[in-house]
N, C-alpha and C positions, 0 to 999 in steps of 0.2 A: 633362419639360413643363412651363410657367407655367400658372398656376391658368386664365387663358383659354382655355387648350387644353380644360384639363377641363371646366369650365362652357360654353364655347361653342364646343367642337370636337370633343365626343366623344373625348377622348384625344389628338386627331390637331393640327396645326397652325391655330390659330383662323383666322388670316387667309388661309389657302388654302380655309374652306369655303365654298363659293357662296351658302349661305344667309345669311350674314350681307353679303350686297352687295344682295339683294332689296328689290325694292319695297315687299313687305308688312312689312317692319321699318320704312322709311321714310316711309312713312304712316300707322301703324297709330298708335292712342292708347298714350299713356303710361301707366304704371302710377300710381298714388298716389306711392308712391316717387318715383319719377322724378321725376315734376311738382314734388314739393314741394322738391328735389335743384335743378332744372334752369331749374324754371318757363315753362315751355312745354307745349304739348298734342302736338305731333308733332315727331320727329325733323327734318321737312321745314324747319319753324317755326326750330326749332335752326340749321340749317345756313345758315339765308337770314340769321338774326341774325349769325352769324358770317360771313358773308361781307360783311357791310355793316359791321360794327364793324371788322372783322380785315384782309380782302384789299382793300376799296373805297378806304381811306388811303393802303394802300402802290401803290396805282395812279398811276403818273406823270401828271403834267396834270387828273388829277383831285381837286377840292375836297371837304373834309367840313367839316360842322361839329363834328365830335368832335374835342378838344384831343390827348386821349391813345387811341387806340386800342388796344382790349383784345383780348386772345387767344380770348375767348367772352364771351357776354352775359352781364353782371353781374347778382346780385339787388338788387331794389330795396328790400328787407326789409332795417329795423333789425338790426343783432348786439347783443344784451345780453351774451352773452359768445362769445368766439371759440371754434369748434369744437378739439377736440383733434387732434394729429397724425394719430393714428390714424382718428378722423371724416372728418377731410380727405381723407385717403389712399381712403378708401373712397366718400367722394363723388365723389373723381377718377376714381375707376376705373368706378364707373357713370357719368360725363359723358364726361369725355376722356380717353382713356389711350393710350398709344403700345407700342410695342416695337421696338426694332433689328433690322432684316434686312441679312444678307449680301446681297450683290448679287446671288446666285444666285435667293434668296426673293425679292428684289424684282422680279428678272424675272418668277419664275411669278406673283407678284400681278398683275404689268402684262396677262400672258397672261387671267387671269381677267377683268379691269377691260372692260368693254363698252364703254366709253369714257374718255377720259382730257384733262384741261384743264389744261393749264399756266398757271401765273397766279402774279401778286405774290405776295411774300412778308411777311406784316405783320412779324414779326421782325425783319427787316433793317432796316424802316423806324425801328423801336422803338429797337434795340439799335446801328445802324450809322448811323441817317439816311439810308439808302439806298431809294431808290423803285424800283419796277420789276424787283426782283432775283428772279428768276421760277426760286425753288428748291422751290415748292410745285406737287404735280401731284394736282389733283383729282379724283376716282373718280367716273362717274356725275353730273355736273355738270349736263349738258342734261336727265338725268333728273327733274330737281326744277324744273326751268323757271327756273332762274338767267337764264339769256339773255335771256328775256321779262323777267324780275322787273326786272334790272339793264342795261338795255340800253346807258348810256354806258360798261359797263364792257367791253363785248362786243367791240372793238376790242383789248383789250388780253387778251384769254382766245384761248389760242391751243390750238387744239383738235391734238392729233397722234394717228397711227395707232401702233402697238405697236412697230414695230421703230425708228422715231425715237426715241421716249420709251427706249427699251433703249439705245439709242446715247447718249444724254444721260447714263444713269445711268452708264454704264461711262464717261465720261469724268469725272463728278462722283467715281466710286471711283478714278479715279487721282489725282485733284484731292484725295482723303484726306475727302471730306465723309460723314457716317455717314447711312445710309437708315434712315429710322424709317415705321411706318406706324400711322395715328391714328384712334381712334372718333371717332363722333357718337352719344353715346348709347351707350353696349356692347352689342350687340356689332356694330353695323352701322360698317362701314368706309368713310371718307372720302376717304382721301385718305395718299398719299405724297410724304413729305419728306425732302428733302438737308440736313442738319444739322450744324452747325458751333459754334463759341464764340458765335456770333451769335443762336444759336437761344434763346428767351426761358425754354423748357425746359430744356436744356441747363443754362444758365446758372442756375436757382432751383434746380435737382437736384444739379447737379455741383459745378459751379463756387464756389456758396454754400453747397452743402451741406447744401439744405432739404429737404423729402418728395419721395419717389419720384415720376415723373411717368411714367416709362416702364419695361417690362420689359428686361432684357439679354435677348439672341439666345438661340434657342435652341442655337447652338453655343460655344463657345470656340476662342480660335487657339493654337496649339502649333508651336515650333520644331524642327527635324531640326537637333540640333547637328553630325552628319554632314557637314551643307551649309550651315549658316552660315559665313560667312567675317567675322562680326564689324565689318560695313561700318556698321550702326546707322541707317541711312538708314531703318528702320521706326518706329525711335524717335520721331521728330518728327511723324509719323502718327498716334500713339495718342493720343486725346484723353481718355482714363481714367487714364493714368499706370501703365498693368500693364505696361512693360517698362524692364526694369536690365539695365546692362552688365556682365559681368566682366571687366575688365581682364587677370587671372591667366590665363583660358581663353580669352579674344579672341572671344566669345561673347554673344548675345543671350538675355535670359531672358524669359518671360512669365510674369505670375503668375495662374494662372487664379482666384483668389478677386478679382482686380479687372479681369477681363478681361469686356468686355462683348460680345465675338463680333461686333462689327461687320464686321472681315475688312478693313478697307481697307488695313491694312499691308502684306498681300500685295502691292498693286501696285504698290510700289516696291521689294521684294526683287527684285534681279537673280538671285538664284541660285534662287528658288521654294523658299527653305527654312521657308516659313510656311504651315501648313494649316488648315484649321478642323475640329475634331472634336467631335460632340455632345456638347450640354454634360453628358446623363448617364453620358457615359463618363469622367468627371471625379470621382474620392472627392471632392476639396476642392471643385469649383464645381458639382456637380451640385443641388443643392439653393439655389444662390443666385439668385436673379433679382430685388432690388432691391437694398438697401444690403446692408453684407458683414456678413449673418444669412441665417438658413437661413427661408425665408419662400416 
């Protein structure tokens, strides 16, 4: 299990623990350490800032004075010395961190959430110039007064029931989009996103090989060579370069040390040759959660 499961899930999947969705976390005053990093007093303040700076600019026909919308509120304090990569990672884990989920676990999260609001994704505005691309699904948005605080955005916030949300996620899964869950001042769960190469965190972490911004899934994918026909359709779906092809054998191989366990490759396999197995069952990948190191 990833370290969040140990710290925030008592050894179980942290994102399936109901206490990590509770209003007590939303409104409690943050610790001194959290305040030093995030510079707000409560999670609801953090989330309102995030909505204003990240979601509002991405909503069509709504103007904003901000030229460059940010992923999260930025510090106004001058930096004399840039933090080390290790310190930056520790701070990200405290403020805003994610984990990849296969569709099965994403649906379990949807079952837990008391409300689901589909909204525009700031990443698509920043990286693709697309407004109102609705790949971002906020959880319990209504419980923090967002609709009242941002009335101009209300018409662009689509409140969905659980079955409709699952239907959309399954369609995104078939399209090869990665499902991720994100915290807002860990361990509070704020949203489910559907990500690809236009995701800012993906670009910074995977494409540009920067510091980690999300954990790999609690699973890895595995190919059954007795079933695989070597069509290679799954290879185009892998956004982490985990698949290679053996021309001699006519089979696809998944490198467990590079697999992030998103599971979207399964949707394109016509022979059901790819399955998910728990990460701990792989001796090669059991302790790989961030980069290709045992952390």
